C-alpha positions as CSV (number, residue, x, y, z in Angstrom):
1,M,-17.8,43.5,1.5
2,E,-15.4,43.4,4.4
3,D,-11.9,42.1,3.9
4,Q,-11.7,38.9,6.0
5,G,-8.0,38.4,5.3
6,E,-6.4,35.2,4.3
7,V,-7.0,32.1,6.3
8,E,-3.9,29.9,6.4
9,T,-4.4,26.1,6.4
10,T,-1.9,23.3,6.1
11,I,-2.4,21.0,3.1
12,T,-0.5,17.8,2.7
13,S,0.0,15.4,-0.2
14,K,1.7,12.0,-0.5
15,Y,3.2,10.6,-3.7
16,T,4.5,7.1,-4.2
17,W,7.1,6.6,-7.0
18,T,7.8,3.1,-8.1
19,I,11.0,2.8,-10.2
20,K,11.3,-0.4,-12.2
21,N,14.4,-1.8,-14.0
22,F,16.6,0.4,-11.9
23,S,19.8,-1.3,-13.0
24,K,19.1,-0.4,-16.6
25,L,18.9,3.4,-15.9
26,K,21.6,5.2,-17.8
27,C,20.8,8.8,-16.8
28,D,22.8,10.7,-14.1
29,K,19.5,12.0,-12.7
30,L,15.9,10.9,-13.0
31,Y,12.7,12.9,-12.3
32,S,9.3,11.6,-11.2
33,E,6.1,12.8,-12.6
34,N,4.7,16.0,-11.2
35,F,2.4,15.7,-8.2
36,F,0.5,18.4,-6.4
37,T,0.1,19.8,-2.9
38,G,-2.9,22.0,-3.6
39,K,-2.0,23.8,-6.8
40,H,1.7,23.6,-6.1
41,P,3.6,21.1,-8.4
42,W,6.5,19.1,-7.1
43,R,8.6,16.2,-8.4
44,I,11.2,13.9,-6.9
45,R,14.7,13.9,-8.4
46,I,17.1,11.0,-7.8
47,H,20.7,10.5,-8.7
48,P,21.0,6.7,-9.3
49,K,24.8,6.7,-9.0
50,G,24.9,9.4,-6.3
51,N,25.4,13.2,-6.5
52,K,29.2,13.4,-6.0
53,V,28.9,10.8,-3.2
54,N,28.8,7.0,-3.2
55,C,25.2,7.1,-2.0
56,L,21.7,7.2,-3.5
57,S,20.8,10.9,-3.6
58,I,17.1,12.0,-3.4
59,Y,15.7,15.5,-3.7
60,L,12.4,17.3,-3.9
61,S,12.2,20.0,-6.5
62,V,9.4,22.3,-7.8
63,G,7.6,20.8,-10.7
64,D,7.7,23.8,-13.1
65,N,9.7,26.8,-12.3
66,A,8.7,28.8,-15.4
67,N,5.1,29.3,-14.2
68,F,6.0,31.1,-11.0
69,P,6.5,34.9,-10.8
70,V,9.8,36.4,-9.6
71,G,9.7,36.6,-5.9
72,W,7.5,33.5,-5.4
73,S,8.3,31.4,-2.4
74,K,6.9,28.5,-0.6
75,T,8.0,26.7,2.6
76,A,7.5,23.0,2.5
77,N,7.8,20.4,5.3
78,I,9.3,17.3,3.6
79,K,9.3,13.7,4.5
80,M,11.1,11.4,2.1
81,S,11.1,7.6,2.6
82,L,12.8,4.8,0.8
83,I,10.6,1.7,1.4
84,N,12.1,-1.5,2.6
85,Q,10.1,-4.1,0.7
86,L,11.3,-7.0,2.9
87,Y,11.4,-5.5,6.3
88,S,8.9,-2.6,6.7
89,D,10.4,-1.6,10.0
90,D,13.7,-0.8,8.2
91,T,12.3,1.7,5.8
92,I,14.6,4.8,5.8
93,T,13.0,8.2,6.3
94,H,14.6,11.6,6.2
95,V,12.7,14.9,7.0
96,G,13.5,18.5,6.5
97,V,12.0,22.0,6.0
98,H,13.0,24.2,3.1
99,T,11.8,27.5,1.6
100,Y,11.7,27.3,-2.2
101,K,12.3,30.7,-3.9
102,H,12.0,31.9,-7.5
103,N,14.6,34.5,-8.2
104,S,15.4,36.7,-11.2
105,T,17.3,33.9,-13.0
106,G,14.2,31.7,-12.9
107,V,15.9,29.1,-10.7
108,V,14.3,27.4,-7.8
109,A,16.9,25.2,-6.0
110,A,16.0,21.7,-5.1
111,Y,16.3,20.5,-1.5
112,G,17.0,17.0,-0.4
113,F,19.3,14.3,0.9
114,P,22.5,13.6,-1.1
115,S,23.5,10.7,1.2
116,F,20.2,9.0,1.6
117,V,21.6,5.4,1.8
118,S,24.9,4.0,0.6
119,L,24.9,2.4,-2.9
120,A,26.3,-0.8,-1.5
121,E,23.4,-1.2,0.9
122,F,20.8,0.0,-1.6
123,C,21.9,-2.3,-4.4
124,D,22.0,-5.4,-2.2
125,P,18.7,-7.2,-2.8
126,S,18.9,-8.9,0.6
127,E,18.7,-5.5,2.3
128,G,15.2,-5.0,0.9
129,F,15.4,-1.6,-0.8
130,L,15.9,-2.8,-4.3
131,V,13.9,-5.9,-4.9
132,K,13.4,-7.5,-8.3
133,D,15.2,-4.4,-9.7
134,T,12.4,-2.2,-8.3
135,C,12.6,0.5,-5.6
136,I,9.8,2.6,-4.0
137,I,10.2,6.2,-2.9
138,V,7.4,8.0,-1.0
139,A,7.4,11.8,-0.6
140,K,5.1,13.6,1.8
141,V,4.9,17.3,1.4
142,S,3.0,19.8,3.6
143,V,2.7,23.5,2.8
144,E,0.7,26.5,4.2
145,N,-2.1,27.2,1.8
146,S,-3.9,30.6,1.6
147,G,-7.6,30.3,1.8
148,H,-7.7,32.4,-1.4
149,E,-5.6,30.0,-3.4
150,D,-7.3,27.9,-6.1
151,T,-6.5,24.3,-5.4
152,N,-8.6,22.9,-8.3
153,V,-6.5,20.1,-9.7
154,D,-7.8,20.8,-13.2
155,H,-5.6,24.0,-13.2
156,L,-2.3,22.3,-14.0
157,P,0.9,24.0,-15.0
158,K,1.1,24.4,-18.8
159,E,4.6,23.2,-19.2
160,M,4.3,20.1,-16.9
161,C,7.3,17.8,-17.3
162,S,6.7,14.0,-17.1
163,S,8.8,11.5,-15.4
164,T,11.1,9.0,-16.2
165,C,12.9,7.3,-19.0
166,D,9.9,5.0,-19.7
167,E,8.7,4.8,-23.3
168,L,5.6,7.0,-23.9
169,I,2.9,6.1,-26.5
170,N,0.1,8.2,-27.8
171,F,-3.2,7.1,-26.3
172,K,-6.2,7.7,-28.5
173,G,-4.9,11.1,-29.5
174,L,-5.5,12.4,-26.0
175,C,-2.1,12.2,-24.3
176,Q,1.2,10.4,-23.9
177,I,1.0,7.3,-21.7
178,E,3.6,4.8,-20.5
179,K,3.9,1.8,-22.8
180,D,3.1,-0.7,-20.0
181,H,-0.2,1.0,-19.3
182,V,-1.6,1.5,-22.8
183,N,-2.9,-2.0,-23.4
184,L,-4.7,-2.0,-20.0
185,L,-6.2,1.4,-20.7
186,E,-7.4,0.2,-24.2
187,E,-9.1,-2.8,-22.7
188,A,-10.7,-0.7,-19.9
189,C,-12.0,1.9,-22.3
190,L,-13.3,-0.8,-24.7
191,K,-15.3,-2.5,-21.9
192,H,-16.3,0.7,-20.1
193,P,-16.7,3.5,-22.8
194,S,-17.7,6.1,-20.3
195,V,-14.1,6.3,-19.0
196,I,-13.0,8.0,-22.2
197,E,-16.2,9.6,-23.3
198,S,-16.5,11.7,-20.1
199,H,-13.1,13.2,-20.7
200,R,-13.8,14.0,-24.3
201,K,-17.1,15.7,-23.3
202,R,-15.5,17.9,-20.7
203,K,-12.7,19.0,-22.9
204,R,-10.1,19.1,-20.2
205,S,-6.5,20.2,-20.7
206,Q,-4.1,17.7,-22.2
207,K,-2.0,17.7,-19.1
208,F,-5.0,17.0,-16.9
209,T,-6.0,14.2,-19.2
210,E,-2.5,12.8,-19.1
211,W,-2.5,12.9,-15.3
212,S,-5.9,11.3,-15.2
213,F,-5.2,8.4,-17.5
214,T,-1.7,7.9,-16.1
215,T,-3.2,7.5,-12.7
216,L,-5.8,5.1,-14.0
217,G,-3.1,3.1,-15.8
218,K,-1.1,2.8,-12.6
219,V,-4.1,1.4,-10.7
220,L,-4.8,-1.1,-13.5
221,H,-1.2,-2.1,-13.8
222,F,-0.9,-2.6,-10.0
223,L,-4.0,-4.8,-9.9
224,K,-2.8,-6.7,-13.0
225,T,0.8,-7.4,-11.8
226,K,0.5,-7.8,-8.1
227,K,-0.2,-11.1,-6.4
228,V,-2.0,-11.8,-3.2
229,K,1.4,-12.6,-1.5
230,D,2.6,-9.1,-2.5
231,M,-0.1,-7.3,-0.5
232,N,1.9,-6.3,2.6
233,E,1.4,-3.0,4.4
234,D,3.5,-0.9,2.0
235,A,1.7,-2.3,-1.1
236,C,-1.7,-1.6,0.4
237,K,-0.6,1.9,1.2
238,E,0.7,2.4,-2.4
239,L,-2.7,1.2,-3.8
240,Q,-4.7,3.3,-1.4
241,D,-2.7,6.4,-2.4
242,L,-3.2,5.7,-6.1
243,W,-6.9,5.1,-5.6
244,E,-7.3,8.4,-3.7
245,E,-5.5,10.2,-6.4
246,L,-7.7,8.6,-9.0
247,E,-10.9,9.7,-7.1
248,M,-9.7,13.3,-7.5
249,V,-9.9,12.9,-11.2
250,K,-13.6,12.3,-10.9
251,F,-14.2,9.9,-13.8
252,D,-17.9,9.6,-14.4
253,D,-18.1,5.9,-13.3
254,L,-15.5,3.8,-11.6
255,S,-18.0,1.4,-10.0
256,W,-16.6,-1.4,-12.2
257,L,-13.1,-0.9,-10.7
258,K,-13.8,0.0,-7.0
259,P,-14.7,-3.6,-6.0
260,H,-11.4,-4.9,-7.3
261,V,-9.5,-2.2,-5.4
262,E,-11.4,-2.9,-2.2
263,S,-10.8,-6.6,-2.6
264,A,-7.0,-6.0,-3.1
265,L,-6.9,-3.7,0.0
266,S,-8.6,-6.4,2.0
267,M,-5.6,-8.7,1.3
268,K,-3.4,-6.6,3.6
269,N,-0.9,-8.9,5.3
270,Y,-2.8,-11.8,3.8
271,A,0.2,-14.2,4.2
272,E,0.3,-13.5,8.0
273,R,-3.4,-13.9,8.3
274,L,-3.3,-17.1,6.3
275,M,-0.7,-18.5,8.6
276,K,-2.8,-17.6,11.6
277,V,-5.9,-19.2,10.1
278,K,-3.9,-22.3,9.3
279,R,-2.6,-22.5,12.9
280,L,-6.0,-22.0,14.4
281,K,-7.5,-24.5,12.0
282,G,-4.9,-27.0,13.1
283,S,-5.8,-26.4,16.8
284,V,-9.5,-26.9,16.0
285,V,-8.8,-30.2,14.2
286,A,-6.6,-31.4,17.1
287,L,-9.2,-30.5,19.7
288,E,-11.9,-32.2,17.6
289,V,-9.8,-35.4,17.5
290,K,-9.2,-35.1,21.3
291,R,-13.0,-34.7,21.9
292,R,-13.8,-37.7,19.6
293,N,-11.3,-39.8,21.5
294,L,-12.7,-38.7,24.8
295,K,-16.3,-39.5,23.6
296,E,-15.1,-43.0,22.6
297,L,-13.5,-43.5,26.0
298,M,-16.7,-42.2,27.6
299,I,-18.8,-44.8,25.7
300,L,-16.4,-47.6,26.7
301,A,-16.5,-46.4,30.3
302,E,-20.3,-46.4,30.2
303,T,-20.3,-50.0,28.9
304,D,-17.9,-51.1,31.5
305,L,-19.9,-49.4,34.2
306,E,-23.2,-51.1,33.1
307,R,-21.5,-54.5,33.0
308,A,-20.0,-54.0,36.5
309,R,-23.4,-53.0,37.8
310,K,-25.0,-56.2,36.5
311,E,-22.2,-58.4,37.9
312,L,-22.7,-56.6,41.3
313,A,-26.4,-57.3,41.2
314,I,-25.8,-61.0,40.6
315,A,-23.2,-61.2,43.3
316,E,-25.5,-59.5,45.9
317,K,-28.4,-61.8,45.2
318,G,-28.9,-64.0,48.3
319,F,-25.9,-62.4,49.9
320,V,-26.2,-61.6,53.7
321,K,-23.7,-59.4,55.1
322,R,-21.9,-60.7,58.3
323,E,-19.2,-59.4,60.5
324,M,-15.9,-61.1,60.0
325,D,-15.7,-61.9,63.7
326,D,-19.1,-63.5,63.9
327,E,-19.2,-67.2,65.0
328,L,-20.2,-69.6,62.4
329,G,-22.5,-71.5,64.9
330,C,-23.0,-75.3,65.3
331,G,-26.6,-75.7,66.6
332,I,-25.5,-76.0,70.2
333,P,-26.3,-73.1,72.5
């Protein structure tokens, strides 16, 4: 067989990290869950109180250094965004390119933006970045992927670190799941047993199972906690990303969930559309009133016209038209 060489293609992934109860964070730095661009794991790292600066510091690091051989390197195009939840046009985005390298000490340095936004601006709820003590960070990572690389998401790193300071609870002996998601997953599996049965049959790795049910839990939590009024462009984008990630897991049957996701996505900018509908409905009502008034005026006009015609007919009866200068006549030639 001839050696066809390696075909380089660019692969891109996007990860949305929603951090709740931000003001209660006590750690100097916080890591997101791992996410993947092809088979390459990444995670976001933030310094809630700044990394030696009075700013929110955000970095992208490799998810698990220990699984890479010495000499490994990967160049990544990075786009990091802090979502403005009140004014989407004011979302802050920083971009960069960095080559991550695994050296003999086993260290792969993180790359990022130490002065992403000042803490004063970030912590002010009226600015829109920290709303209801929640912030949203979106990372978009692109790398060159060799055509010979295996990008099967089931081949996850063995020592995958999870995110966050959230409390984790054992879920049916399969994996550790965030406390907020467990009850929703329990209800879903009770009503739709195939969700959990399919994973038990396939005997997938614990990390893959953890990723699968964490993603499902996020989708369920999103649908359970969000209101119609919350479905702006950023919220729809977050749900779309979660759903696409969930589809990668390939649960046997998600037909019970898909209509709810599609319904939620159809609510995009619902408040704006609702205002437009109300305004147009008001215009229609006003025009209908105007048309009704005009019809009433037309009926009155028709009645007046008919009466005037009758009066004219009576007035013309026996009437002979004469010129105003004609002589009256007296019977004498």
